[in-house]
Every structure is written in structure tokens, then in C-alpha cells.
All heavy atoms as a GROMACS GRO file, in nm:
protein
  565
    1VAL      N    1   2.066   2.913  -3.399
    1VAL     CA    2   2.112   2.972  -3.276
    1VAL      C    3   2.239   2.898  -3.235
    1VAL      O    4   2.244   2.776  -3.239
    1VAL     CB    5   2.005   2.960  -3.166
    1VAL    CG1    6   2.051   3.028  -3.040
    1VAL    CG2    7   1.873   3.014  -3.211
    2MET      N    8   2.341   2.972  -3.194
    2MET     CA    9   2.470   2.912  -3.162
    2MET      C   10   2.507   2.943  -3.017
    2MET      O   11   2.479   3.051  -2.967
    2MET     CB   12   2.577   2.970  -3.254
    2MET     CG   13   2.711   2.899  -3.246
    2MET     SD   14   2.825   2.959  -3.120
    2MET     CE   15   2.860   3.123  -3.171
    3VAL      N   16   2.571   2.844  -2.952
    3VAL     CA   17   2.621   2.862  -2.817
    3VAL      C   18   2.754   2.788  -2.804
    3VAL      O   19   2.775   2.687  -2.872
    3VAL     CB   20   2.517   2.812  -2.712
    3VAL    CG1   21   2.502   2.662  -2.717
    3VAL    CG2   22   2.552   2.857  -2.573
    4ARG      N   23   2.842   2.843  -2.721
    4ARG     CA   24   2.969   2.777  -2.690
    4ARG      C   25   2.975   2.748  -2.541
    4ARG      O   26   2.928   2.826  -2.459
    4ARG     CB   27   3.087   2.866  -2.728
    4ARG     CG   28   3.112   2.864  -2.877
    4ARG     CD   29   3.245   2.914  -2.915
    4ARG     NE   30   3.354   2.844  -2.847
    4ARG     CZ   31   3.479   2.879  -2.859
    4ARG    NH1   32   3.513   2.982  -2.934
    4ARG    NH2   33   3.574   2.812  -2.795
    5ASP      N   34   3.037   2.636  -2.509
    5ASP     CA   35   3.060   2.596  -2.371
    5ASP      C   36   3.200   2.537  -2.366
    5ASP      O   37   3.221   2.422  -2.407
    5ASP     CB   38   2.955   2.494  -2.326
    5ASP     CG   39   2.968   2.456  -2.180
    5ASP    OD1   40   3.030   2.534  -2.104
    5ASP    OD2   41   2.917   2.350  -2.141
    6GLY      N   42   3.296   2.616  -2.322
    6GLY     CA   43   3.435   2.573  -2.325
    6GLY      C   44   3.480   2.550  -2.468
    6GLY      O   45   3.467   2.639  -2.552
    7ASP      N   46   3.529   2.430  -2.496
    7ASP     CA   47   3.576   2.398  -2.631
    7ASP      C   48   3.466   2.344  -2.721
    7ASP      O   49   3.493   2.305  -2.834
    7ASP     CB   50   3.689   2.294  -2.624
    7ASP     CG   51   3.816   2.354  -2.566
    7ASP    OD1   52   3.845   2.472  -2.593
    7ASP    OD2   53   3.886   2.282  -2.492
    8TRP      N   54   3.343   2.342  -2.674
    8TRP     CA   55   3.233   2.288  -2.752
    8TRP      C   56   3.151   2.400  -2.814
    8TRP      O   57   3.121   2.500  -2.749
    8TRP     CB   58   3.143   2.200  -2.666
    8TRP     CG   59   3.211   2.074  -2.626
    8TRP    CD1   60   3.286   2.054  -2.513
    8TRP    CD2   61   3.216   1.953  -2.700
    8TRP    NE1   62   3.335   1.926  -2.513
    8TRP    CE2   63   3.293   1.862  -2.626
    8TRP    CE3   64   3.161   1.912  -2.821
    8TRP    CZ2   65   3.318   1.733  -2.670
    8TRP    CZ3   66   3.185   1.783  -2.864
    8TRP    CH2   67   3.263   1.695  -2.789
    9LYS      N   68   3.113   2.380  -2.939
    9LYS     CA   69   3.027   2.475  -3.010
    9LYS      C   70   2.907   2.397  -3.063
    9LYS      O   71   2.922   2.292  -3.125
    9LYS     CB   72   3.102   2.538  -3.127
    9LYS     CG   73   3.015   2.629  -3.212
    9LYS     CD   74   3.094   2.686  -3.327
    9LYS     CE   75   3.006   2.768  -3.419
    9LYS     NZ   76   3.084   2.820  -3.533
   10TYR      N   77   2.787   2.450  -3.037
   10TYR     CA   78   2.664   2.386  -3.082
   10TYR      C   79   2.581   2.487  -3.160
   10TYR      O   80   2.565   2.601  -3.116
   10TYR     CB   81   2.584   2.334  -2.963
   10TYR     CG   82   2.450   2.275  -3.001
   10TYR    CD1   83   2.444   2.157  -3.075
   10TYR    CD2   84   2.333   2.337  -2.967
   10TYR    CE1   85   2.323   2.103  -3.112
   10TYR    CE2   86   2.210   2.284  -3.002
   10TYR     CZ   87   2.206   2.167  -3.076
   10TYR     OH   88   2.085   2.114  -3.113
   11VAL      N   89   2.528   2.444  -3.274
   11VAL     CA   90   2.440   2.526  -3.355
   11VAL      C   91   2.308   2.451  -3.367
   11VAL      O   92   2.305   2.339  -3.419
   11VAL     CB   93   2.499   2.553  -3.495
   11VAL    CG1   94   2.405   2.642  -3.576
   11VAL    CG2   95   2.638   2.616  -3.484
   12TRP      N   96   2.201   2.512  -3.317
   12TRP     CA   97   2.067   2.452  -3.324
   12TRP      C   98   1.997   2.514  -3.443
   12TRP      O   99   1.961   2.631  -3.442
   12TRP     CB  100   1.992   2.482  -3.195
   12TRP     CG  101   1.865   2.405  -3.174
   12TRP    CD1  102   1.809   2.313  -3.258
   12TRP    CD2  103   1.780   2.413  -3.062
   12TRP    NE1  104   1.694   2.264  -3.205
   12TRP    CE2  105   1.673   2.324  -3.082
   12TRP    CE3  106   1.781   2.487  -2.945
   12TRP    CZ2  107   1.570   2.307  -2.991
   12TRP    CZ3  108   1.679   2.471  -2.854
   12TRP    CH2  109   1.575   2.382  -2.877
   13ASN      N  110   1.982   2.437  -3.548
   13ASN     CA  111   1.922   2.484  -3.673
   13ASN      C  112   1.775   2.445  -3.679
   13ASN      O  113   1.742   2.329  -3.660
   13ASN     CB  114   1.996   2.424  -3.793
   13ASN     CG  115   2.135   2.480  -3.807
   13ASN    OD1  116   2.154   2.599  -3.816
   13ASN    ND2  117   2.233   2.392  -3.806
   14ARG      N  118   1.694   2.541  -3.709
   14ARG     CA  119   1.550   2.514  -3.717
   14ARG      C  120   1.514   2.437  -3.843
   14ARG      O  121   1.428   2.349  -3.841
   14ARG     CB  122   1.474   2.646  -3.713
   14ARG     CG  123   1.325   2.628  -3.712
   14ARG     CD  124   1.254   2.759  -3.699
   14ARG     NE  125   1.113   2.736  -3.674
   14ARG     CZ  126   1.025   2.832  -3.661
   14ARG    NH1  127   1.064   2.957  -3.669
   14ARG    NH2  128   0.899   2.804  -3.640
   15THR      N  129   1.576   2.468  -3.953
   15THR     CA  130   1.539   2.408  -4.081
   15THR      C  131   1.650   2.325  -4.144
   15THR      O  132   1.639   2.284  -4.260
   15THR     CB  133   1.496   2.517  -4.181
   15THR    OG1  134   1.605   2.607  -4.200
   15THR    CG2  135   1.374   2.594  -4.130
   16ASP      N  136   1.756   2.301  -4.072
   16ASP     CA  137   1.869   2.226  -4.126
   16ASP      C  138   1.926   2.136  -4.016
   16ASP      O  139   1.877   2.135  -3.903
   16ASP     CB  140   1.976   2.324  -4.176
   16ASP     CG  141   2.071   2.261  -4.277
   16ASP    OD1  142   2.058   2.142  -4.308
   16ASP    OD2  143   2.162   2.333  -4.323
   17MET      N  144   2.030   2.065  -4.045
   17MET     CA  145   2.093   1.974  -3.950
   17MET      C  146   2.163   2.053  -3.839
   17MET      O  147   2.229   2.153  -3.864
   17MET     CB  148   2.197   1.890  -4.024
   17MET     CG  149   2.266   1.787  -3.938
   17MET     SD  150   2.395   1.696  -4.024
   17MET     CE  151   2.306   1.634  -4.165
   18ASP      N  152   2.145   2.007  -3.715
   18ASP     CA  153   2.218   2.067  -3.603
   18ASP      C  154   2.366   2.036  -3.617
   18ASP      O  155   2.405   1.942  -3.686
   18ASP     CB  156   2.166   2.011  -3.470
   18ASP     CG  157   2.025   2.057  -3.439
   18ASP    OD1  158   1.969   2.137  -3.516
   18ASP    OD2  159   1.971   2.012  -3.338
   19GLU      N  160   2.448   2.117  -3.549
   19GLU     CA  161   2.593   2.101  -3.557
   19GLU      C  162   2.653   2.105  -3.417
   19GLU      O  163   2.613   2.186  -3.335
   19GLU     CB  164   2.654   2.214  -3.640
   19GLU     CG  165   2.598   2.222  -3.780
   19GLU     CD  166   2.640   2.350  -3.850
   19GLU    OE1  167   2.761   2.374  -3.858
   19GLU    OE2  168   2.551   2.424  -3.893
   20LEU      N  169   2.748   2.016  -3.394
   20LEU     CA  170   2.822   2.011  -3.267
   20LEU      C  171   2.968   1.984  -3.300
   20LEU      O  172   2.998   1.888  -3.371
   20LEU     CB  173   2.767   1.900  -3.177
   20LEU     CG  174   2.841   1.880  -3.045
   20LEU    CD1  175   2.821   2.000  -2.951
   20LEU    CD2  176   2.796   1.751  -2.978
   21TYR      N  177   3.055   2.070  -3.248
   21TYR     CA  178   3.198   2.056  -3.276
   21TYR      C  179   3.279   2.064  -3.147
   21TYR      O  180   3.248   2.144  -3.058
   21TYR     CB  181   3.246   2.167  -3.370
   21TYR     CG  182   3.171   2.168  -3.500
   21TYR    CD1  183   3.071   2.261  -3.525
   21TYR    CD2  184   3.200   2.074  -3.599
   21TYR    CE1  185   3.001   2.261  -3.644
   21TYR    CE2  186   3.130   2.073  -3.719
   21TYR     CZ  187   3.031   2.167  -3.741
   21TYR     OH  188   2.961   2.166  -3.859
   22ASP      N  189   3.381   1.983  -3.139
   22ASP     CA  190   3.480   1.989  -3.033
   22ASP      C  191   3.595   2.073  -3.089
   22ASP      O  192   3.678   2.025  -3.166
   22ASP     CB  193   3.529   1.849  -2.996
   22ASP     CG  194   3.636   1.849  -2.890
   22ASP    OD1  195   3.680   1.959  -2.847
   22ASP    OD2  196   3.679   1.741  -2.850
   23LEU      N  197   3.597   2.201  -3.054
   23LEU     CA  198   3.694   2.294  -3.113
   23LEU      C  199   3.837   2.268  -3.070
   23LEU      O  200   3.930   2.314  -3.137
   23LEU     CB  201   3.653   2.438  -3.081
   23LEU     CG  202   3.515   2.478  -3.135
   23LEU    CD1  203   3.482   2.620  -3.091
   23LEU    CD2  204   3.508   2.463  -3.285
   24GLU      N  205   3.857   2.192  -2.964
   24GLU     CA  206   3.992   2.158  -2.923
   24GLU      C  207   4.057   2.064  -3.024
   24GLU      O  208   4.172   2.079  -3.060
   24GLU     CB  209   3.994   2.095  -2.784
   24GLU     CG  210   4.134   2.061  -2.737
   24GLU     CD  211   4.135   2.000  -2.598
   24GLU    OE1  212   4.029   1.972  -2.540
   24GLU    OE2  213   4.246   1.981  -2.546
   25SER      N  214   3.981   1.966  -3.069
   25SER     CA  215   4.037   1.867  -3.162
   25SER      C  216   3.996   1.892  -3.307
   25SER      O  217   4.048   1.825  -3.397
   25SER     CB  218   3.995   1.725  -3.120
   25SER     OG  219   3.855   1.713  -3.130
   26ASP      N  220   3.905   1.986  -3.331
   26ASP     CA  221   3.852   2.011  -3.465
   26ASP      C  222   3.836   2.162  -3.486
   26ASP      O  223   3.726   2.214  -3.496
   26ASP     CB  224   3.719   1.938  -3.481
   26ASP     CG  225   3.658   1.950  -3.620
   26ASP    OD1  226   3.728   1.991  -3.714
   26ASP    OD2  227   3.538   1.920  -3.633
   27VAL      N  228   3.947   2.230  -3.492
   27VAL     CA  229   3.949   2.377  -3.500
   27VAL      C  230   3.871   2.429  -3.622
   27VAL      O  231   3.806   2.532  -3.614
   27VAL     CB  232   4.095   2.428  -3.506
   27VAL    CG1  233   4.101   2.577  -3.521
   27VAL    CG2  234   4.170   2.384  -3.381
   28TYR      N  235   3.875   2.356  -3.731
   28TYR     CA  236   3.812   2.402  -3.856
   28TYR      C  237   3.669   2.350  -3.873
   28TYR      O  238   3.610   2.368  -3.980
   28TYR     CB  239   3.898   2.363  -3.975
   28TYR     CG  240   4.034   2.428  -3.968
   28TYR    CD1  241   4.147   2.353  -3.940
   28TYR    CD2  242   4.050   2.565  -3.985
   28TYR    CE1  243   4.272   2.411  -3.931
   28TYR    CE2  244   4.173   2.626  -3.976
   28TYR     CZ  245   4.285   2.548  -3.949
   28TYR     OH  246   4.408   2.607  -3.940
   29GLU      N  247   3.615   2.288  -3.769
   29GLU     CA  248   3.474   2.241  -3.768
   29GLU      C  249   3.444   2.153  -3.889
   29GLU      O  250   3.347   2.173  -3.962
   29GLU     CB  251   3.379   2.361  -3.762
   29GLU     CG  252   3.401   2.446  -3.639
   29GLU     CD  253   3.313   2.569  -3.635
   29GLU    OE1  254   3.216   2.580  -3.712
   29GLU    OE2  255   3.342   2.657  -3.553
   30MET      N  256   3.524   2.050  -3.906
   30MET     CA  257   3.508   1.959  -4.019
   30MET      C  258   3.423   1.836  -3.984
   30MET      O  259   3.365   1.774  -4.071
   30MET     CB  260   3.645   1.915  -4.071
   30MET     CG  261   3.734   2.030  -4.115
   30MET     SD  262   3.666   2.126  -4.251
   30MET     CE  263   3.681   2.009  -4.384
   31LYS      N  264   3.419   1.799  -3.854
   31LYS     CA  265   3.348   1.677  -3.812
   31LYS      C  266   3.231   1.715  -3.722
   31LYS      O  267   3.248   1.751  -3.606
   31LYS     CB  268   3.443   1.584  -3.736
   31LYS     CG  269   3.376   1.464  -3.675
   31LYS     CD  270   3.420   1.339  -3.742
   31LYS     CE  271   3.366   1.217  -3.669
   31LYS     NZ  272   3.251   1.158  -3.729
   32ASN      N  273   3.111   1.710  -3.779
   32ASN     CA  274   2.989   1.740  -3.704
   32ASN      C  275   2.955   1.619  -3.616
   32ASN      O  276   2.928   1.510  -3.666
   32ASN     CB  277   2.876   1.770  -3.801
   32ASN     CG  278   2.748   1.809  -3.731
   32ASN    OD1  279   2.740   1.813  -3.609
   32ASN    ND2  280   2.647   1.839  -3.809
   33LEU      N  281   2.952   1.640  -3.484
   33LEU     CA  282   2.927   1.533  -3.389
   33LEU      C  283   2.783   1.528  -3.340
   33LEU      O  284   2.749   1.444  -3.257
   33LEU     CB  285   3.021   1.549  -3.268
   33LEU     CG  286   3.170   1.552  -3.300
   33LEU    CD1  287   3.249   1.590  -3.176
   33LEU    CD2  288   3.215   1.418  -3.355
   34ALA      N  289   2.696   1.614  -3.391
   34ALA     CA  290   2.560   1.627  -3.338
   34ALA      C  291   2.479   1.498  -3.348
   34ALA      O  292   2.392   1.473  -3.264
   34ALA     CB  293   2.487   1.741  -3.409
   35GLU      N  294   2.505   1.415  -3.446
   35GLU     CA  295   2.428   1.293  -3.464
   35GLU      C  296   2.491   1.171  -3.396
   35GLU      O  297   2.435   1.062  -3.400
   35GLU     CB  298   2.410   1.265  -3.614
   35GLU     CG  299   2.331   1.372  -3.687
   35GLU     CD  300   2.188   1.385  -3.636
   35GLU    OE1  301   2.124   1.281  -3.612
   35GLU    OE2  302   2.141   1.498  -3.618
   36GLU      N  303   2.607   1.190  -3.333
   36GLU     CA  304   2.675   1.080  -3.266
   36GLU      C  305   2.598   1.040  -3.140
   36GLU      O  306   2.563   1.124  -3.058
   36GLU     CB  307   2.817   1.120  -3.227
   36GLU     CG  308   2.904   1.165  -3.343
   36GLU     CD  309   2.960   1.048  -3.421
   36GLU    OE1  310   2.980   0.942  -3.360
   36GLU    OE2  311   2.982   1.066  -3.542
   37THR      N  312   2.571   0.912  -3.126
   37THR     CA  313   2.494   0.862  -3.010
   37THR      C  314   2.555   0.906  -2.878
   37THR      O  315   2.483   0.948  -2.787
   37THR     CB  316   2.487   0.708  -3.015
   37THR    OG1  317   2.431   0.669  -3.141
   37THR    CG2  318   2.403   0.653  -2.902
   38GLU      N  319   2.686   0.900  -2.868
   38GLU     CA  320   2.751   0.935  -2.741
   38GLU      C  321   2.746   1.085  -2.710
   38GLU      O  322   2.782   1.127  -2.600
   38GLU     CB  323   2.895   0.885  -2.736
   38GLU     CG  324   2.984   0.935  -2.846
   38GLU     CD  325   2.981   0.850  -2.973
   38GLU    OE1  326   2.908   0.752  -2.981
   38GLU    OE2  327   3.053   0.887  -3.066
   39GLN      N  328   2.698   1.166  -2.802
   39GLN     CA  329   2.689   1.310  -2.781
   39GLN      C  330   2.547   1.357  -2.751
   39GLN      O  331   2.523   1.477  -2.734
   39GLN     CB  332   2.744   1.386  -2.903
   39GLN     CG  333   2.891   1.362  -2.929
   39GLN     CD  334   2.979   1.400  -2.812
   39GLN    OE1  335   2.948   1.487  -2.731
   39GLN    NE2  336   3.095   1.334  -2.801
   40ARG      N  337   2.452   1.266  -2.740
   40ARG     CA  338   2.311   1.304  -2.715
   40ARG      C  339   2.297   1.390  -2.589
   40ARG      O  340   2.227   1.490  -2.589
   40ARG     CB  341   2.223   1.182  -2.704
   40ARG     CG  342   2.193   1.118  -2.835
   40ARG     CD  343   2.096   1.004  -2.820
   40ARG     NE  344   2.082   0.937  -2.948
   40ARG     CZ  345   2.038   0.815  -2.963
   40ARG    NH1  346   2.003   0.745  -2.856
   40ARG    NH2  347   2.028   0.762  -3.082
   41GLY      N  348   2.363   1.351  -2.483
   41GLY     CA  349   2.356   1.427  -2.359
   41GLY      C  350   2.412   1.567  -2.374
   41GLY      O  351   2.355   1.663  -2.323
   42ARG      N  352   2.524   1.578  -2.444
   42ARG     CA  353   2.585   1.709  -2.466
   42ARG      C  354   2.493   1.798  -2.551
   42ARG      O  355   2.477   1.916  -2.523
   42ARG     CB  356   2.721   1.697  -2.532
   42ARG     CG  357   2.790   1.833  -2.545
   42ARG     CD  358   2.932   1.822  -2.594
   42ARG     NE  359   3.014   1.730  -2.519
   42ARG     CZ  360   3.072   1.756  -2.402
   42ARG    NH1  361   3.055   1.874  -2.346
   42ARG    NH2  362   3.147   1.666  -2.341
   43VAL      N  363   2.431   1.741  -2.654
   43VAL     CA  364   2.339   1.817  -2.738
   43VAL      C  365   2.224   1.870  -2.653
   43VAL      O  366   2.188   1.989  -2.662
   43VAL     CB  367   2.288   1.732  -2.856
   43VAL    CG1  368   2.169   1.798  -2.925
   43VAL    CG2  369   2.400   1.708  -2.957
   44GLU      N  370   2.165   1.786  -2.569
   44GLU     CA  371   2.056   1.830  -2.483
   44GLU      C  372   2.102   1.938  -2.385
   44GLU      O  373   2.029   2.035  -2.360
   44GLU     CB  374   1.994   1.712  -2.409
   44GLU     CG  375   1.906   1.627  -2.497
   44GLU     CD  376   1.796   1.706  -2.565
   44GLU    OE1  377   1.725   1.784  -2.497
   44GLU    OE2  378   1.782   1.692  -2.688
   45GLN      N  379   2.221   1.923  -2.331
   45GLN     CA  380   2.276   2.023  -2.239
   45GLN      C  381   2.295   2.156  -2.310
   45GLN      O  382   2.262   2.262  -2.258
   45GLN     CB  383   2.408   1.972  -2.180
   45GLN     CG  384   2.470   2.066  -2.080
   45GLN     CD  385   2.601   2.125  -2.128
   45GLN    OE1  386   2.662   2.079  -2.222
   45GLN    NE2  387   2.642   2.231  -2.062
   46MET      N  388   2.346   2.152  -2.432
   46MET     CA  389   2.369   2.274  -2.510
   46MET      C  390   2.236   2.340  -2.549
   46MET      O  391   2.223   2.462  -2.547
   46MET     CB  392   2.454   2.245  -2.632
   46MET     CG  393   2.592   2.187  -2.602
   46MET     SD  394   2.703   2.300  -2.520
   46MET     CE  395   2.786   2.371  -2.660
   47ARG      N  396   2.137   2.258  -2.583
   47ARG     CA  397   2.004   2.314  -2.611
   47ARG      C  398   1.948   2.382  -2.487
   47ARG      O  399   1.881   2.485  -2.497
   47ARG     CB  400   1.908   2.204  -2.657
   47ARG     CG  401   1.927   2.163  -2.800
   47ARG     CD  402   1.822   2.065  -2.843
   47ARG     NE  403   1.843   2.028  -2.981
   47ARG     CZ  404   1.765   1.945  -3.047
   47ARG    NH1  405   1.661   1.889  -2.987
   47ARG    NH2  406   1.791   1.916  -3.173
   48GLY      N  407   1.974   2.324  -2.371
   48GLY     CA  408   1.931   2.386  -2.246
   48GLY      C  409   1.995   2.523  -2.226
   48GLY      O  410   1.929   2.617  -2.182
   49LEU      N  411   2.123   2.535  -2.261
   49LEU     CA  412   2.190   2.665  -2.252
   49LEU      C  413   2.124   2.767  -2.345
   49LEU      O  414   2.108   2.885  -2.310
   49LEU     CB  415   2.339   2.652  -2.288
   49LEU     CG  416   2.426   2.572  -2.190
   49LEU    CD1  417   2.567   2.557  -2.247
   49LEU    CD2  418   2.429   2.640  -2.054
   50ILE      N  419   2.086   2.722  -2.464
   50ILE     CA  420   2.019   2.811  -2.559
   50ILE      C  421   1.883   2.853  -2.504
   50ILE      O  422   1.847   2.972  -2.510
   50ILE     CB  423   2.005   2.745  -2.697
   50ILE    CG1  424   2.144   2.734  -2.762
   50ILE    CG2  425   1.908   2.822  -2.785
   50ILE    CD1  426   2.148   2.656  -2.891
   51ARG      N  427   1.808   2.758  -2.449
   51ARG     CA  428   1.677   2.792  -2.391
   51ARG      C  429   1.692   2.896  -2.281
   51ARG      O  430   1.615   2.992  -2.273
   51ARG     CB  431   1.609   2.668  -2.338
   51ARG     CG  432   1.551   2.580  -2.445
   51ARG     CD  433   1.468   2.466  -2.384
   51ARG     NE  434   1.439   2.366  -2.482
   51ARG     CZ  435   1.503   2.252  -2.498
   51ARG    NH1  436   1.602   2.220  -2.416
   51ARG    NH2  437   1.469   2.166  -2.591
   52GLU      N  438   1.792   2.877  -2.193
   52GLU     CA  439   1.815   2.974  -2.085
   52GLU      C  440   1.846   3.111  -2.142
   52GLU      O  441   1.794   3.212  -2.093
   52GLU     CB  442   1.932   2.928  -1.998
   52GLU     CG  443   1.902   2.809  -1.911
   52GLU     CD  444   2.026   2.761  -1.835
   52GLU    OE1  445   2.122   2.839  -1.819
   52GLU    OE2  446   2.025   2.643  -1.794
   53MET      N  447   1.929   3.116  -2.244
   53MET     CA  448   1.966   3.244  -2.305
   53MET      C  449   1.842   3.312  -2.366
   53MET      O  450   1.820   3.431  -2.346
   53MET     CB  451   2.071   3.220  -2.413
   53MET     CG  452   2.112   3.344  -2.489
   53MET     SD  453   2.233   3.308  -2.619
   53MET     CE  454   2.136   3.209  -2.731
   54VAL      N  455   1.762   3.234  -2.438
   54VAL     CA  456   1.642   3.289  -2.503
   54VAL      C  457   1.542   3.338  -2.398
   54VAL      O  458   1.481   3.443  -2.415
   54VAL     CB  459   1.581   3.185  -2.599
   54VAL    CG1  460   1.444   3.228  -2.646
   54VAL    CG2  461   1.674   3.161  -2.717
   55GLU      N  462   1.526   3.263  -2.290
   55GLU     CA  463   1.435   3.306  -2.185
   55GLU      C  464   1.480   3.437  -2.121
   55GLU      O  465   1.397   3.521  -2.086
   55GLU     CB  466   1.421   3.197  -2.079
   55GLU     CG  467   1.340   3.078  -2.126
   55GLU     CD  468   1.341   2.963  -2.027
   55GLU    OE1  469   1.417   2.967  -1.927
   55GLU    OE2  470   1.266   2.866  -2.052
   56LYS      N  471   1.611   3.456  -2.105
   56LYS     CA  472   1.663   3.578  -2.042
   56LYS      C  473   1.654   3.699  -2.134
   56LYS      O  474   1.632   3.810  -2.090
   56LYS     CB  475   1.809   3.557  -2.001
   56LYS     CG  476   1.825   3.468  -1.881
   56LYS     CD  477   1.970   3.450  -1.844
   56LYS     CE  478   1.985   3.352  -1.730
   56LYS     NZ  479   2.124   3.324  -1.699
   57THR      N  480   1.674   3.678  -2.263
   57THR     CA  481   1.679   3.790  -2.356
   57THR      C  482   1.546   3.818  -2.423
   57THR      O  483   1.530   3.921  -2.487
   57THR     CB  484   1.784   3.766  -2.466
   57THR    OG1  485   1.748   3.650  -2.540
   57THR    CG2  486   1.922   3.750  -2.407
   58GLY      N  487   1.450   3.727  -2.408
   58GLY     CA  488   1.322   3.739  -2.478
   58GLY      C  489   1.331   3.664  -2.610
   58GLY      O  490   1.431   3.676  -2.680
   59PRO      N  491   1.230   3.586  -2.640
   59PRO     CA  492   1.241   3.496  -2.753
   59PRO      C  493   1.250   3.563  -2.890
   59PRO      O  494   1.328   3.520  -2.973
   59PRO     CB  495   1.117   3.408  -2.742
   59PRO     CG  496   1.024   3.480  -2.654
   59PRO     CD  497   1.106   3.569  -2.568
   60GLY      N  498   1.171   3.666  -2.915
   60GLY     CA  499   1.174   3.727  -3.048
   60GLY      C  500   1.163   3.622  -3.156
   60GLY      O  501   1.075   3.536  -3.152
   61VAL      N  502   1.255   3.624  -3.251
   61VAL     CA  503   1.250   3.528  -3.362
   61VAL      C  504   1.292   3.388  -3.321
   61VAL      O  505   1.280   3.294  -3.398
   61VAL     CB  506   1.338   3.575  -3.480
   61VAL    CG1  507   1.286   3.705  -3.538
   61VAL    CG2  508   1.484   3.589  -3.439
   62TYR      N  509   1.342   3.372  -3.198
   62TYR     CA  510   1.387   3.242  -3.150
   62TYR      C  511   1.286   3.174  -3.059
   62TYR      O  512   1.320   3.083  -2.985
   62TYR     CB  513   1.522   3.256  -3.079
   62TYR     CG  514   1.627   3.312  -3.169
   62TYR    CD1  515   1.678   3.440  -3.150
   62TYR    CD2  516   1.676   3.238  -3.277
   62TYR    CE1  517   1.775   3.492  -3.235
   62TYR    CE2  518   1.772   3.291  -3.362
   62TYR     CZ  519   1.821   3.417  -3.340
   62TYR     OH  520   1.914   3.469  -3.425
   63ASP      N  521   1.159   3.214  -3.066
   63ASP     CA  522   1.057   3.153  -2.982
   63ASP      C  523   1.043   3.003  -3.007
   63ASP      O  524   1.005   2.928  -2.920
   63ASP     CB  525   0.922   3.223  -2.996
   63ASP     CG  526   0.867   3.220  -3.137
   63ASP    OD1  527   0.941   3.185  -3.231
   63ASP    OD2  528   0.748   3.252  -3.154
   64TRP      N  529   1.081   2.958  -3.125
   64TRP     CA  530   1.075   2.814  -3.158
   64TRP      C  531   1.168   2.732  -3.067
   64TRP      O  532   1.143   2.614  -3.048
   64TRP     CB  533   1.108   2.790  -3.305
   64TRP     CG  534   1.243   2.836  -3.348
   64TRP    CD1  535   1.276   2.960  -3.397
   64TRP    CD2  536   1.365   2.762  -3.344
   64TRP    NE1  537   1.410   2.967  -3.423
   64TRP    CE2  538   1.468   2.847  -3.393
   64TRP    CE3  539   1.399   2.633  -3.306
   64TRP    CZ2  540   1.600   2.806  -3.404
   64TRP    CZ3  541   1.531   2.593  -3.317
   64TRP    CH2  542   1.630   2.679  -3.366
   65CYS      N  543   1.268   2.794  -3.010
   65CYS     CA  544   1.359   2.722  -2.920
   65CYS      C  545   1.291   2.683  -2.790
   65CYS      O  546   1.338   2.593  -2.720
   65CYS     CB  547   1.481   2.808  -2.887
   65CYS     SG  548   1.588   2.842  -3.026
   66LEU      N  549   1.183   2.749  -2.757
   66LEU     CA  550   1.114   2.724  -2.631
   66LEU      C  551   0.998   2.626  -2.647
   66LEU      O  552   0.934   2.590  -2.548
   66LEU     CB  553   1.064   2.855  -2.572
   66LEU     CG  554   1.172   2.961  -2.545
   66LEU    CD1  555   1.109   3.091  -2.499
   66LEU    CD2  556   1.272   2.910  -2.445
   67GLU      N  557   0.972   2.582  -2.768
   67GLU     CA  558   0.860   2.488  -2.792
   67GLU      C  559   0.892   2.351  -2.741
   67GLU      O  560   0.999   2.308  -2.728
   67GLU     CB  561   0.831   2.482  -2.942
   67GLU     CG  562   0.784   2.614  -2.996
   67GLU     CD  563   0.767   2.613  -3.147
   67GLU    OE1  564   0.797   2.512  -3.214
   67GLU    OE2  565   0.722   2.716  -3.197
   0.00000   0.00000   0.00000
């Protein structure tokens, strides 16, 4: 599941590594920041945006995001 917030893009992968990119400084998404300690808060905030989206649209195949 993918969400954007300004210049930030986050991909929450169920079976693979999560991805977080600062599109302002990394247009080609070459540096995944999801595992960076200083980005933990941003990752949680972006996951919250995904949860809100899934709750509004109905979970369907994305019910795992609400667990």
C-alpha cells in the first residue's frame, strides 16, 4: 500500500521491506529511508495515513493494515 505526503512517499509492504523516500532530494527513489532511526516517527505517521485511508474505503484486501 502506498501513500504520499508532500515530498514523502511511503510503501507499506506486507511481505517485503517497507520503503520511504524523500522525493525532493531523491527523485529516482534510490535511497530507502524506512529503516533509518531518525525516520521512525515519519514511518508511523505515514502508516497512520494508510490506516485512515483503509478505514474510509473499506479494508478489502488491505485488512492487514488495520491489525
